[in-house]
N, C-alpha and C positions, 0 to 999 in steps of 0.2 A: 629468198626460202620462201622467205615469210607473204610475199606477192603470190607464190605458186601454193601455199593452205589457203589462201584466204580465196584464191579461185577455184579450190579442189574444193571449196566449203567447210574447210576446216579451222578448227582454231588452235593453233599450238597448244597453248600453255589455260586454253578453259576462262580465259578470263573475264567472260561476259556469265559463267556457271556461277562461278567465284563472286560474283556480284547480288547476284540473285540469291543468295545464299546466306549473303552474309551478316543478315538480320536473325539469322534462325538461332535456335537453342543447341551452344554446339555439346549439349551431354554435361558429366558428369567431371571426366577428365579433358578440359576443352585442347590440350594440346597433344591427347593422344591421334592414333595414326588415326582411329577408325572412331565413330560416333559409342560409348560409353550409356546406357540409360540406366537408370535403377530397375529394379526388380520388379517390372512390372504383375508379372502371372505367379512368382510366388512370392511375393511380397515380402523378401527375407532382405533386410539390411547389410548379411556380408557375402549377397549376391548381386548379381549385375542380367542385364543382356544386351546381346551383342545382334544386329540383322545389318546385312551387308548386301548392295546389287552391284552386278558389274556383266561383263557380258565377253563375247570373241571379237566384239566388232566389226570391222569389215574384211576381217579374216576370210570371212562367212563366201566372201563373193570368191576369192582366191580359189578355197576350195571348191565350191561351183564348175569355176574355168576348169582347173586341174581333173574335177572328177569327169566334166563333159570329154575332156580331150583324150581321158587315160583309161575311163573305168573303173578308177582305184575306189574303191567306197570305203579305205579305210581313210581316208582325211576326216571323214565325217567324224568319227571317235578322235579326231585331235580337235578340231572345236569342240566338241562336249567337253575336252579335256579344258581348253580353254577358258572357257566360262565356267565352271568349276572354280578352277584356280586362280582365275582376277580374283573372286570370294576368298577363299580358305586364305591364299598369301597375304592377301590385306586383312583379315581376323587374323595371322599369327600373330603380326608387326603388335597386339597389343594382348599378346601371351592367349590365345584361344589356339585348343589344338584338339579341340573335340569334345562329345559329340556334339554334330552336326546336323540340321537339319537342310536339307535343299530342295528347292521349286526350278522345278526349268519352265522357258515361256520362250516357243519357237514360233516367230512369225513367218510365214512362208507365200511365195506366189506358187499357188497350186497348178498353173499351168506348166512350171519351170520345175518343182519339185517335189515329186514322186514321194510315194509313201515308203518307199523305200530307203528314203533318203532320209523322212523321221525316224524310222526303224533304226537305221543305224546311230542316229544321233543320241535317241533316249537309250536303244542298250548300251551303245560306247557310254555311257554315264552309267548304267548301274554297272559296268566291266571297271570302271575307274575307279566306283565306290569298293570294289570286291579286293582288287587290287590293292587299293590303300588302306583295307583294314588288316590285310596282313604285315600292316609299319606301325599298327597301333592306332591309324587313323579313324576312326569311324565316321561315316555320313550316312545318314538314311537317307533315301530319294523319297519324296512326298507326294509324288506328282508335279503337276503345271498344267499351262496351257497352252494349246497348240490353236494357234487363228490362222486361217485362207484370209489374208490379206494384202491379193496383188495390187492395189490401188493406193497402197503405202509403201510395200516393200517390192522390191522389181526383183530379187532373189530370196534370198532367204537370212533372218537376224535369228542369234541364236543368245539369249540371255539367259540369267538365273542368280537366284535370290536365295540368302545362305544364311541360319540364323543358330544361336545359340547362349546358355546359360552358364556363369562362369563365376567361381569366387572373385570377390573383391581385390584378395591377400594373392589371387594368383595374377593379376593384371600386371601386363607391360607397358607404361607410360613414360612420355620422354623427359619429366619433370628431372631424370636423374642423371642426365645425362649435364655433364662437366668438363670442363678444363682437364686436362689428361689422360680421358679416356682414347682409346685407339679406337679405331672403324673395321672390324673385318667386312670383305667382302667373299661373296659365296660366288662362285663362274653362272654362271647360264648356258653355257656353252658345253660341249663335250659327251659324256654319255654315263650320267648315274646307274648306280645300281639295279633301281624301280623302271629306268627307262629300256624300252627295247631296241632302241636305232641313237645312233649320232645325234644330239640336240644344237642344231645351229643357235641357239640362243636369241629367237629372234622375239619371245613373245606376244603380248596381245597388244602391244601400240604402233605408232607409225608403221602402220601396217596398208593407209591410201597411198602415203608415199612412198613407200619399198614397193610398191605394187607398180606403180606407174612409173618411176624412176627407173627400174629395173624391166619392166617388160616391153617388147615388141609392140608399137603402134597399129599391126597386124589384129591384134586383139579387140580392138575396138570396134574392127568391121566383124568378127568372128563372134562376140559375143557382147554385142550392142546394150544386154540386160544388163552388163556390169559398171557399166559408167553412165552417170547423170546426163540424159541429153542435155543439159544447159551447160555445161562445162567447154570452155573456152579448148579447141584441139589442141593450144600447145602446151596445153598442161595435162594430155590425156595418151597415156603408153607411149612416153619415152625412153625408154630402155633398150636394150640390145639384145636381148634374151627369149627361146623358146621356155614355154613352163618344161618341157624335159631336157633342155640343154645342161650340160656339167657343168658344174661350181669348183670352185675352189675347194668343198668339202663333198666328203663320202654320198651325199644328196642333191641330183638334180637340183634347177635352178628352182620348181615350185615347191617340190617339199622341204627345201633350204627354210626357203620363208614360210613353208607350212610346219615348221618343226614346232608340234606342241608346248606351251607353255609350261616349263620346266615346274612343281612347286617344292617348296622345301619343306614341306610339313616334316616328311617322317629326320630329316636335319633335326630342325626344329624343338620337335618332340624333345631327342633326346636332349638338346642342351639345354631346354629347360629345365630336365628330370634335374640334370645332375648341377645346372649351373643358373638356375633364378636369380639367386639374390644377387649377382652379379651383372644382371644385362641389365642395362640403362637406357638404351633403344634398339627398336630392329624398324628398319623402313625396307618398302617394296618399290624399287624404283623404278616404278610401271610408269606411269604419265608424269613427266618432268625431266626422268631420265636423271642421271648422276646428281642434279640439282634438285632432286625430290625433298630431301633431308631440311632442306632450309625452312619449308612451311612449317617444321615439327620443332625445331628449335625452344627449348624454355625458357631462353635468355639469349642476352646477346653473346655469340658464342661464334666463334670463327669455326668452320669445319676446311681441312684441308686433305687432299685427295692427293698425295703425292705418289704414292706405288700403287697405282690401278691394273688389274691384271692385265694381261694382253688384252689388246681389239679384235675378237672374232672375223672372218674373211670377210662372214657377210654384212658388217656395218661398214669394211675398208670399200666392201663393192657398191653399196648406196651413195656412201659420199664420193667416189670416184663419177659414179652416174649422174651422180646430180649437180656432183658438183657444190654440194652446201657447206658452207665454213665447217670447219669442227666445233667451234664454240657452240653451234645451234644443234651440234649430232649431240653431243653430249646433255645439251637438254631436250632432245626429244627422243632418243633411245639410249637404251640401259648400257648400252656398251658393250657387253660381256660380263657385267655382275648387276644381277638384277636383286639381290637381298643384301644388306649390310647390314650389320653389329655393331652397338657400342657397347664397349665393355672394357677392362684393364686389359693389360699384358698380358698377363699372364692367362687369365680366362681365353685372353684370344687366342693362344696356342693351341688352349684345347677343344676350341669348338674347331679350328682348322687338320686337328685328327679328326672331331667325329666326322666334318664333311668330306676329308678323305675316306674313311671307312663306308662312305655312299656311293662312291666315287667321283668325285664334284672337288675340282680346283677353289683354294681358299685361300687370301694371305691376309695383314697386315696393311691396307692400303692407304691408309690415311690418320689424324690424329684431332680432337677440339683443342681450341684454345682461348683464352679471354678477347675480346673484341670491344671495340665500338658501338658494333651494331652484325645484325647477322649478316652470316657471310658465310658462302661455299667459295672455295678455290680448288680447281683443276690445274693441276702441273699434267701436260699430257706432253708427249712427242711430236706436238703440234702445236704446242703455246700452249702459256698459260693463260686461265679463263676465270674471269670473278662473278657471282653471281649472289644477288643483292634484293 
């Protein structure tokens, strides 16, 4: 599979990016999930600044294809949500729950992406902010940049930058992770009370693989703008499904892959309000999947995940279509649990109750133990996998 990633121009673990930033200042708390800065604007030692940038990635290509085939404009609000949530939910991992400021960056090929799509993206952004405000998450939309860059972008790319200022004594860093902690995993699939439909759990990682491994070869001809023309044909749309084919979920294939990335902001806000002192770490299992926490362990610790939530149909379908090794699946995709909280067992039970009040499955999925070096062990129905 690594060869397929390489042929598609994808770096599964972003090794070159990590190398490029290795010498940069790590901020006030080097092991924290997000970089934390001194309070440059307020110059108050009791506060800190946070800024984060992320986006929907290649998911916007799939939205383009689905919109062209069906005329369904709702997929563009989903892409706006993806871009927002990939920012909010990273910031949640250091205890930031707002108020946030947000600026969007949209690059489009104007010949293919008309004004109505831009409108759907921008208005969908504000609609999502309005929806989140009902749950206590305050995000101010400060505008952004929309650029016509057809020579650079074949269809459209949707990114965003989010910032906030918060008290240092409300930060969640991973320094408190210790032997005896348990891991609470929150499901990425199902339908939360604040979602309008079933969520497959896709998130916004691994979309290049998902799109090419599930969809039919004919899409390369129907939508050549969705593919880098330099890609070898053997890694382009290798699947057997059409966008509107039925899936093993309540959604068709296209919308199953396009499920907007679930935010856990309403859940974590409640968790931190009630149990802040007991939260030792929060990890957003995005790029890196279930091995993500390895990069944020404060010392030589072993995280054993022996009771993960069931893998939803989406990821089983990707694995079956691609023939990907299960070890790699757990390292690339969230596999049905996209957020995990490190805490004590008693608090874990309360977190599970809070998640359930929002319609989200959660359970104790693992534990932390002493180890000679940092490592993550996944015990799955398909084998035991060790990541170091």
